[in-house]
LORORO-448131 format. One record per residue: x, z, y of N, C-alpha, C, CB in turn; residue in one letter; residue number from 1. Coordinates in pm, 1 decimal, m for minus. Glycine has a CB too. Layout:
N
<n_east X n_up Z n_north Y ca_east X ca_up Z ca_north Y c_east X c_up Z c_north Y cb_east X cb_up Z cb_north Y resn A resi NUM>
...
END
This chain:
44
<n_east 6587.9 n_up m6931.4 n_north 759.5 ca_east 6419.6 ca_up m6829.5 ca_north 736.8 c_east 6532.8 c_up m6727.7 c_north 672.4 cb_east 6237.9 cb_up m6904.8 cb_north 591.6 resn M resi 1>
<n_east 6665.3 n_up m6799.2 n_north 604.8 ca_east 6769.7 ca_up m6702.7 ca_north 582.9 c_east 6830.0 c_up m6618.9 c_north 643.4 cb_east 6841.1 cb_up m6737.6 cb_north 554.9 resn T resi 2>
<n_east 6873.2 n_up m6697.3 n_north 766.5 ca_east 6943.5 ca_up m6637.0 ca_north 912.7 c_east 6859.9 c_up m6475.4 c_north 959.1 cb_east 6907.4 cb_up m6780.3 cb_north 1066.2 resn D resi 3>
<n_east 6711.3 n_up m6484.2 n_north 931.1 ca_east 6630.4 ca_up m6416.2 ca_north 1003.1 c_east 6578.9 c_up m6298.1 c_north 950.3 cb_east 6541.8 cb_up m6487.8 cb_north 1037.3 resn N resi 4>
<n_east 6621.1 n_up m6346.6 n_north 841.3 ca_east 6582.8 ca_up m6183.6 ca_north 712.2 c_east 6747.1 c_up m6129.6 c_north 697.1 cb_east 6498.6 cb_up m6247.3 cb_north 478.9 resn R resi 5>
<n_east 6844.8 n_up m6192.3 n_north 694.1 ca_east 6981.2 ca_up m6087.9 ca_north 688.2 c_east 6954.6 c_up m6008.0 c_north 770.5 cb_east 7125.9 cb_up m6136.2 cb_north 720.0 resn A resi 6>
<n_east 7005.4 n_up m6029.6 n_north 908.0 ca_east 6971.7 ca_up m5904.7 ca_north 1021.2 c_east 6913.4 c_up m5782.6 c_north 1000.3 cb_east 6888.4 cb_up m5942.3 cb_north 1115.4 resn P resi 7>
<n_east 6756.2 n_up m5862.0 n_north 998.7 ca_east 6655.5 ca_up m5738.7 ca_north 986.8 c_east 6702.7 c_up m5659.3 c_north 828.7 cb_east 6464.8 cb_up m5807.5 cb_north 985.0 resn R resi 8>
<n_east 6781.7 n_up m5697.9 n_north 736.3 ca_east 6797.2 ca_up m5612.4 ca_north 635.6 c_east 6889.5 c_up m5508.9 c_north 668.4 cb_east 6833.3 cb_up m5676.9 cb_north 524.1 resn R resi 9>
<n_east 7001.9 n_up m5577.3 n_north 724.3 ca_east 7121.4 ca_up m5498.5 ca_north 783.1 c_east 7056.6 c_up m5391.3 c_north 883.8 cb_east 7233.8 cb_up m5604.1 cb_north 866.6 resn I resi 10>
<n_east 6957.8 n_up m5457.8 n_north 987.9 ca_east 6936.0 ca_up m5332.5 ca_north 1047.6 c_east 6841.1 c_up m5185.3 c_north 1004.9 cb_east 6892.5 cb_up m5379.3 cb_north 1155.2 resn R resi 11>
<n_east 6805.4 n_up m5273.5 n_north 926.1 ca_east 6716.1 ca_up m5168.6 ca_north 805.5 c_east 6835.6 c_up m4976.7 c_north 742.4 cb_east 6696.9 cb_up m5329.6 cb_north 598.2 resn H resi 12>
<n_east 6880.3 n_up m5138.1 n_north 677.0 ca_east 7001.9 ca_up m5027.9 ca_north 530.2 c_east 7125.4 c_up m4924.5 c_north 652.7 cb_east 7171.3 cb_up m5213.6 cb_north 374.6 resn E resi 13>
<n_east 7070.9 n_up m4999.3 n_north 819.4 ca_east 7151.7 ca_up m4915.9 ca_north 899.7 c_east 7099.2 c_up m4786.6 c_north 964.6 cb_east 7196.9 cb_up m4993.6 cb_north 996.6 resn V resi 14>
<n_east 6931.9 n_up m4845.7 n_north 961.5 ca_east 6845.0 ca_up m4717.0 ca_north 1046.8 c_east 6858.9 c_up m4625.3 c_north 930.2 cb_east 6655.2 cb_up m4745.5 cb_north 1101.5 resn A resi 15>
<n_east 6862.0 n_up m4661.4 n_north 766.6 ca_east 6827.0 ca_up m4573.4 ca_north 720.4 c_east 6966.2 c_up m4501.0 c_north 711.3 cb_east 6746.7 cb_up m4601.8 cb_north 613.1 resn D resi 16>
<n_east 7057.4 n_up m4557.2 n_north 707.0 ca_east 7186.2 ca_up m4417.0 ca_north 725.6 c_east 7203.0 c_up m4372.6 c_north 835.4 cb_east 7335.1 cb_up m4442.1 cb_north 696.3 resn A resi 17>
<n_east 7162.9 n_up m4403.5 n_north 964.8 ca_east 7126.5 ca_up m4324.1 ca_north 1069.2 c_east 7096.4 c_up m4186.8 c_north 1018.7 cb_east 7015.1 cb_up m4382.3 cb_north 1140.6 resn V resi 18>
<n_east 6935.6 n_up m4198.6 n_north 953.7 ca_east 6840.9 ca_up m4149.5 ca_north 958.1 c_east 6908.2 c_up m4044.9 c_north 855.6 cb_east 6718.7 cb_up m4233.1 cb_north 939.0 resn A resi 19>
<n_east 6963.6 n_up m4074.7 n_north 749.5 ca_east 7076.3 ca_up m3973.3 ca_north 638.0 c_east 7139.8 c_up m3935.3 c_north 712.9 cb_east 7174.8 cb_up m4026.6 cb_north 521.6 resn Q resi 20>
<n_east 7211.0 n_up m3947.1 n_north 790.5 ca_east 7280.2 ca_up m3858.7 ca_north 902.6 c_east 7269.9 c_up m3780.4 c_north 962.4 cb_east 7304.8 cb_up m3881.7 cb_north 970.8 resn M resi 21>
<n_east 7134.5 n_up m3802.2 n_north 1047.1 ca_east 7089.0 ca_up m3709.6 ca_north 1117.9 c_east 7044.5 c_up m3618.6 c_north 1030.4 cb_east 7002.6 cb_up m3747.8 cb_north 1205.3 resn A resi 22>
<n_east 6921.8 n_up m3582.8 n_north 917.8 ca_east 6902.3 ca_up m3510.9 ca_north 863.8 c_east 7004.0 c_up m3427.8 c_north 781.0 cb_east 6827.6 cb_up m3556.5 cb_north 825.9 resn L resi 23>
<n_east 7130.9 n_up m3475.3 n_north 745.0 ca_east 7190.1 ca_up m3411.3 ca_north 665.6 c_east 7283.3 c_up m3339.3 c_north 829.4 cb_east 7267.8 cb_up m3513.5 cb_north 522.1 resn S resi 24>
<n_east 7260.2 n_up m3388.2 n_north 950.1 ca_east 7321.5 ca_up m3313.9 ca_north 1049.7 c_east 7268.7 c_up m3207.2 c_north 1056.8 cb_east 7326.1 cb_up m3362.6 cb_north 1163.4 resn L resi 25>
<n_east 7181.8 n_up m3158.1 n_north 1063.5 ca_east 7034.5 ca_up m3139.2 ca_north 1112.4 c_east 7008.9 c_up m2953.2 c_north 993.9 cb_east 6898.6 cb_up m3338.1 cb_north 1047.4 resn A resi 26>
<n_east 7036.3 n_up m3010.7 n_north 887.2 ca_east 7027.4 ca_up m2887.8 ca_north 799.2 c_east 7166.8 c_up m2853.5 c_north 862.7 cb_east 7010.1 cb_up m2904.7 cb_north 613.4 resn L resi 27>
<n_east 7270.8 n_up m2900.4 n_north 825.4 ca_east 7405.7 ca_up m2858.3 ca_north 806.1 c_east 7394.0 c_up m2750.3 c_north 942.6 cb_east 7534.4 cb_up m2998.9 cb_north 809.2 resn S resi 28>
<n_east 7355.2 n_up m2786.0 n_north 1059.2 ca_east 7308.6 ca_up m2707.4 ca_north 1147.4 c_east 7222.3 c_up m2582.9 c_north 1155.2 cb_east 7268.5 cb_up m2772.3 cb_north 1199.0 resn V resi 29>
<n_east 7139.4 n_up m2611.4 n_north 1117.8 ca_east 7094.7 ca_up m2471.4 ca_north 1036.0 c_east 7086.4 c_up m2391.9 c_north 988.8 cb_east 7073.2 cb_up m2443.1 cb_north 1001.3 resn V resi 30>
<n_east 7188.9 n_up m2473.0 n_north 865.3 ca_east 7255.0 ca_up m2324.3 ca_north 787.5 c_east 7344.0 c_up m2228.4 c_north 850.9 cb_east 7342.8 cb_up m2356.5 cb_north 668.9 resn V resi 31>
<n_east 7456.8 n_up m2327.0 n_north 897.3 ca_east 7548.5 ca_up m2268.7 ca_north 983.9 c_east 7441.4 c_up m2144.7 c_north 1080.3 cb_east 7628.6 cb_up m2408.1 cb_north 1083.6 resn A resi 32>
<n_east 7414.3 n_up m2195.3 n_north 1156.1 ca_east 7301.1 ca_up m2114.7 ca_north 1256.7 c_east 7231.3 c_up m1980.1 c_north 1134.0 cb_east 7138.0 cb_up m2263.5 cb_north 1324.3 resn G resi 33>
<n_east 7175.6 n_up m1975.0 n_north 1053.7 ca_east 7131.3 ca_up m1887.2 ca_north 918.0 c_east 7252.9 c_up m1833.8 c_north 922.3 cb_east 7085.0 cb_up m1961.3 cb_north 762.5 resn L resi 34>
<n_east 7385.2 n_up m1846.1 n_north 917.6 ca_east 7516.2 ca_up m1791.8 ca_north 851.4 c_east 7554.8 c_up m1693.5 c_north 920.0 cb_east 7629.3 cb_up m1881.4 cb_north 839.6 resn F resi 35>
<n_east 7509.5 n_up m1775.5 n_north 1089.3 ca_east 7580.8 ca_up m1669.1 ca_north 1220.9 c_east 7547.1 c_up m1604.6 c_north 1220.6 cb_east 7589.8 cb_up m1669.2 cb_north 1343.5 resn V resi 36>
<n_east 7408.2 n_up m1607.6 n_north 1227.5 ca_east 7266.6 ca_up m1526.1 ca_north 1200.2 c_east 7367.3 c_up m1389.7 c_north 1143.0 cb_east 7126.3 cb_up m1616.7 cb_north 1055.3 resn L resi 37>
<n_east 7306.7 n_up m1409.3 n_north 1002.5 ca_east 7344.3 ca_up m1293.3 ca_north 881.4 c_east 7521.9 c_up m1235.4 c_north 895.7 cb_east 7320.2 cb_up m1387.2 cb_north 697.6 resn L resi 38>
<n_east 7570.6 n_up m1301.8 n_north 963.1 ca_east 7723.6 ca_up m1225.2 ca_north 996.8 c_east 7717.5 c_up m1150.1 c_north 1128.6 cb_east 7857.8 cb_up m1341.0 cb_north 1014.4 resn V resi 39>
<n_east 7593.8 n_up m1186.2 n_north 1253.6 ca_east 7625.4 ca_up m1119.6 ca_north 1347.1 c_east 7522.0 c_up m974.3 c_north 1283.3 cb_east 7595.3 cb_up m1204.8 cb_north 1501.5 resn R resi 40>
<n_east 7426.2 n_up m998.1 n_north 1239.0 ca_east 7335.0 ca_up m908.8 ca_north 1145.4 c_east 7414.0 c_up m778.1 c_north 1025.2 cb_east 7249.1 cb_up m1035.8 cb_north 1046.6 resn L resi 41>
<n_east 7535.1 n_up m886.0 n_north 995.0 ca_east 7576.4 ca_up m789.3 ca_north 846.2 c_east 7704.0 c_up m681.2 c_north 952.8 cb_east 7684.6 cb_up m929.0 cb_north 658.3 resn G resi 42>
<n_east 7738.4 n_up m751.2 n_north 1079.6 ca_east 7853.1 ca_up m639.9 ca_north 1190.7 c_east 7820.7 c_up m557.8 c_north 1192.5 cb_east 7883.8 cb_up m643.3 cb_north 1328.6 resn T resi 43>
<n_east 7632.4 n_up m570.2 n_north 1234.1 ca_east 7594.6 ca_up m433.7 ca_north 1320.5 c_east 7593.7 c_up m333.3 c_north 1214.8 cb_east 7439.0 cb_up m434.2 cb_north 1405.3 resn R resi 44>
END
C-alpha cells in the first residue's frame, strides 16, 4: 500500500514544481516582452 502511495506523492510534487516553473517562465517572458516593447516605443 505504502509503495503505491509514495510514487504518487512524488509525481504530484514534481507536477506542482513543473507547473510553478512554467508559470514563472511565462511571467518572465511576458515581462520581457513588455519591456522590449516599451524600449522600442521609447527609442522611436
